[in-house]
N, C-alpha and C positions, 0 to 999 in steps of 0.2 A: 669398903672402898676402893675404885679400881687404882692400879698403880702400874708401873712400869711393865710386869708382867701380864697384866691382865690386858694392857694395852697395844704391847706386841701380837700375845696371843690373837685377840681380836682382828688384826688388821691381818695377819697371817692367814687364822681362819675367810675374811672376805676377799683378799686376792688369790685364794689357792698356793699359796709359797709354804715350803719348807723350811726350817731353820737352820739348815745343811746349802739350801739355795744360797739365801742369805748371807752366812759366812762366807761360802767360794765368791759370790759378787762383790763383797764389799771388802776381803781382807779380815774382818773377823774372826778369832779363830772359834772353833765349833765350839769347845769347851767355854770360851768366853759367853757365847751364845749361848750356851746351855744354862748359864747362872741366870744371864739375864733375864731366862724364859722361868727359872724355878724361883726368881725374887731374892736371890743371894749373894746377887755383889749390885754396888751401886756402877754406875754409868761414866767414863771418860767423856770429856765434850768432844774430842775426835769421834767417838764412835756415837753419840747422838747424833753428831752430823751427819755419819753414812748411813746411817739405819733411816733419816726421815729423808734424805735425799732418794735412797733407793727403793722405802715404800710410799715415796711423796707423798707425807704430813711431817706437820711442822714442829721442831725439834720441843717447841710445848705444850702442844698435845699428850707426845710422847712420855714427857715428863709429868705432865700433870693433870692431863685430861681437858686443858682448856685451849683456848686460838678457836673457838668455832669461826666456820666464816663467815663475812663480812654480812652476806646474805642472814646469815639467820641473825644475828647482832641487831641488823637494823629492823628484822620483821619481828625481835620477841620486843624493841623498846618505842617501836613507831606503829601506833595502830593505823590502819586505812579507813580512808570513811567512803 
């Protein structure tokens, strides 16, 4: 099952971003980023917002992997004729 650490690593790989870059840009300390990436720490709502804004993903996606784009939701629930 994917968790916050998995999703952070996934989006960082996709965007070619390092944890140190995220830390520097968001003000989240490097040790805290390290704990998030190792899945050794829960995330504060403040840091969740900072990460989601910087990475351009929804907070809900970071937390639990849901919140697919609307186009995906529609295509799954409506058959095209």
